[in-house]
C-alpha positions, -999 to 999 in steps of 0.1 A, spaced: -872 -543 369 -855 -539 403 -837 -573 397 -825 -561 363 -812 -529 379 -795 -548 406 -778 -571 381 -768 -541 360 -753 -524 391 -734 -555 401 -721 -560 366 -709 -524 364 -691 -528 398 -674 -559 386 -663 -543 353 -650 -513 373 -631 -535 397 -616 -554 367 -604 -523 350 -589 -510 382 -569 -541 386 -558 -541 350 -549 -504 352 -527 -509 383 -491 -504 373 -469 -535 375 -451 -540 408 -473 -515 426 -478 -539 455 -440 -543 460 -434 -506 458 -461 -499 483 -446 -525 506 -413 -507 504 -429 -474 513 -448 -489 542 -415 -504 555 -399 -470 551 -427 -454 572 -423 -479 600 -385 -479 599 -370 -450 579 -338 -461 561 -306 -442 569 -295 -413 547 -263 -413 528 -264 -451 523 -256 -473 493 -287 -482 474 -291 -515 454 -319 -512 429 -331 -533 400 -345 -567 393 -346 -601 411 -309 -608 413 -309 -580 438 -343 -588 453 -332 -623 461 -300 -611 477 -319 -608 510 -287 -610 532 -268 -585 511 -258 -565 541 -239 -595 555 -218 -596 524 -206 -560 529 -199 -554 566 -189 -518 573 -212 -505 546 -248 -493 550 -269 -510 523 -305 -504 513 -319 -531 490 -347 -521 467 -346 -548 441 -380 -559 428 -384 -591 409 -391 -593 372 -385 -556 366 -371 -540 335 -353 -507 332 -385 -487 324 -399 -500 357 -370 -487 376 -374 -453 358 -411 -453 367 -405 -458 404 -373 -437 408 -392 -411 427 -405 -438 451 -375 -460 458 -344 -441 447 -346 -404 450 -362 -401 485 -333 -420 501 -307 -395 490 -281 -423 487 -244 -415 482 -242 -443 457 -267 -462 435 -259 -497 423 -282 -508 394 -287 -544 382 -312 -544 354 -314 -552 317 -314 -589 320 -352 -591 319 -354 -564 292 -336 -587 267 -355 -617 278 -389 -600 274 -389 -600 236 -366 -608 207 -374 -573 194 -355 -557 223 -320 -548 211 -288 -541 231 -290 -505 218 -325 -502 233 -313 -515 267 -284 -490 267 -309 -463 258 -331 -473 286 -302 -473 310 -292 -438 298 -327 -426 306 -325 -440 341 -290 -425 346 -303 -391 336 -332 -393 361 -308 -402 389 -281 -377 380 -305 -348 377 -320 -355 411 -289 -367 429 -260 -349 412 -234 -359 439 -243 -396 440 -220 -422 424 -239 -443 399 -226 -479 393 -239 -505 369 -235 -542 377 -232 -559 343 -259 -581 330 -250 -616 341 -248 -648 320 -271 -677 331 -277 -712 317 -314 -705 312 -307 -674 290 -275 -686 273 -289 -678 239 -291 -641 249 -254 -639 259 -243 -622 226 -269 -595 232 -259 -592 269 -223 -587 260 -232 -560 235 -255 -542 260 -229 -544 287 -203 -529 263 -226 -501 253 -234 -492 289 -197 -494 299 -188 -470 271 -216 -446 281 -205 -446 318 -169 -440 308 -180 -406 295 -198 -397 327 -183 -384 360 -185 -403 393 -196 -436 378 -184 -472 376 -190 -503 356 -188 -535 376 -180 -566 355 -197 -598 370 -202 -613 335 -167 -627 329 -161 -642 364 -193 -662 360 -180 -681 329 -162 -714 324 -131 -715 302 -153 -726 273 -174 -694 276 -205 -710 291 -220 -699 324 -208 -718 355 -238 -741 363 -229 -745 400 -236 -707 406 -273 -711 401 -305 -723 417 -326 -750 400 -342 -724 377 -308 -719 362 -314 -681 363 -311 -669 399 -280 -674 419 -270 -694 449 -244 -684 476 -215 -692 452 -229 -668 427 -233 -640 452 -198 -646 465 -185 -638 430 -207 -607 430 -194 -596 464 -158 -599 453 -165 -579 421 -186 -552 437 -168 -544 470 -139 -525 454 -163 -500 439 -183 -492 470 -179 -459 487 -169 -460 523 
């Protein structure tokens, strides 16, 4: 009987542990790592915040591309716009940045064929509202969804989502739309292959050099 009770207790503990893992929100470990880092070395106030998915996360030397600007990078890989909304109170609002640059939407479209450009634009609008309500004086900039060889089939949707977000931002104060899509294309309209790593999705130094050139004119001194 005691053995049966022990087995039952262990089983219940294992089930509980399983559901705790399953219930843990996506990217929780990355967000907690950011918060731990902030506790050890608080980031400066009134900085420029880069937030979004892996194209920012992998830009580990982003500060070197923008000397004279104070950059905080809070990209977390694989994220979609609802993830950025979910963690806005953890990795956007507390920093009180003077400008927020967002790169996201790429993974939204890639996650399912059912995700439309209109849905991506709606998700961005929700994120924008969260930021604007909490940080009314901060400039909000959107870095356009980039083309890539691995997601070439999604380029028509990307163009439409970019256009919808650009139109939305044009109606808002203190915003900017930053076009990195067109400079990354060949004359035939296909993505330049030499801008990417072997996965044909994430960028190498040449790709980030194009981003630096496109982004810098829009940064606040």
